[in-house]
C-alpha angles and dihedrals in degrees: 000000000000115000113237141165091227101070111157129187094240095043092050091052089053096047106112094205091053091049091047093050093049090052102042109018112030094169093055089043091055090053090050090051092052091048092051092048091051094048094042106039093167092056100046094112092052093047095048093046091051089051091048091054090053092048089053091055090049091052090050089048092236118150111231124199134171092269092055091045090055090053089047092054093046090053092048089055092049093048093050093041088230095124096075093122139003084241085086088084092050097049122129111268096254093051092044090054090050091049092048091051089050090052093048092049090048093050092046091051094049092046091051089050092046094051095042092051094053100069091111090054092050089050091051092050095048100044135076119318128218112284139157097294131066108233143173115209114198130202098272090057095256116145124209124190118227101217098181124070115242096013120162128232120200128191121201121235093269095047090236102106124053126191121195115197124184126209094268094052102259112143138201125192124213135182121226101233098206116106088213104038096188094055098066130053124236125201142198119207120200119196125217116284093026139091131200137175135212137194110215124214093266092055096258112145119214123189111199124207129215118302095015138135129197123195116196142152116255086230123022125237122258098255105036147008113232132178134168122224130197107181127006132326139170111218128203098185120205107234117251114155092192096051118048119212114228126193109198124197136171090264111028143356131231121209123195143153097210128336147109120265144142126234125191118186113149107179095223094056099063090219140084139200134199118191121186121217099175139347124022134294137184117220121200137161123247096232113105093198097052103036118183126170133180140165122222132201129221109287093029131108129208114211128196129188120185097228095047122075118236132358132298116220122195142155113263142182095256094202091064089061101040105032091095090076088066092052102263143072118240116213132186120183094334125149121252087240091059091049092049090052090057091049090049090055096044095052097027092236133136113240129177133187115219099194126068094211090052092049093058098038110129118232135186129183142059130312116198113221100231120198089234115067095208091057090057091047091051091052092050091049092052092046094052095035090238137117134224137214133196118229124214090256090061096255116138117216127196114214129190112250111243 
């Protein structure tokens, strides 16, 4: 980038060479930052804060380009109420310095708030990933395997006692080992091809789909109820008008007081969906610099894709999004290819379709989510009058029957 004595916080964040260096050559970028601070002693705070913002995005593994930087800066100005007039850029030097300091203080405050409120996300990222066993991990670090498919875990109101009940009524009782139950997060991990449900300490019931993980406190804080979801969950939130319930994901957050809704946010898909069954919810993203919010009504879905700004809201057939909690998928005029993609995700398998006509064949009906993957594949083959083979690399391929 060109060296100048007129380095500004907003201009630096929009400099493509600076962005590129921060993303691909951090060592060279650090040297550039030191050079700029030395040559622009009056702008050192601005320069170092701009660099810190870029480091944050690197740590969060978020790709940042000039378009996103522009949106970041616009939002900073809105948050600080500094963008009341384009006259900001024509202010006298002393007033411009004061306004810049106000912006920097505002950004610093909001970043402190953003980082401090993301402890549950950091915990979710650092802890156990989805594997072959269903497990509940309680606050003292103890792990308990859930041997039965679709078992239910229930916390008491204090978060101290835990009851695990399987589908045939057998129960096991656990103690939450933390002296202060609300200070440590618990988690339930559901493997592929399984489903489990949990009643949280406030009475909220969460049904978790295949390949999902829920992080939650054994006992909620005084002011809010907050959980973190990786995967898919159906939430029946216990109503509490004084304590909102927030479902956080890698891509967006859902805030409610008491309602029924479904959230899907698998981390490897770079997209998320919230579908409302009853009540009212507010959906917002967890990016301070690109802040979008929307409210959806029953029968509507809110859709987020990582490479598209904002949310898309549309009317949906709710049952197609929530039927999984009852042990089946409901389809109406969907292609065989779309159905296979859902089965791939549910069982964590790789499935291909070798025939174009078979790919686009339209299907309606119900598909029971069998515990055994092969049983589901056999049903799909009979329904579509096809057959499947398994290759040596583990890939399953549907072939049209001749």
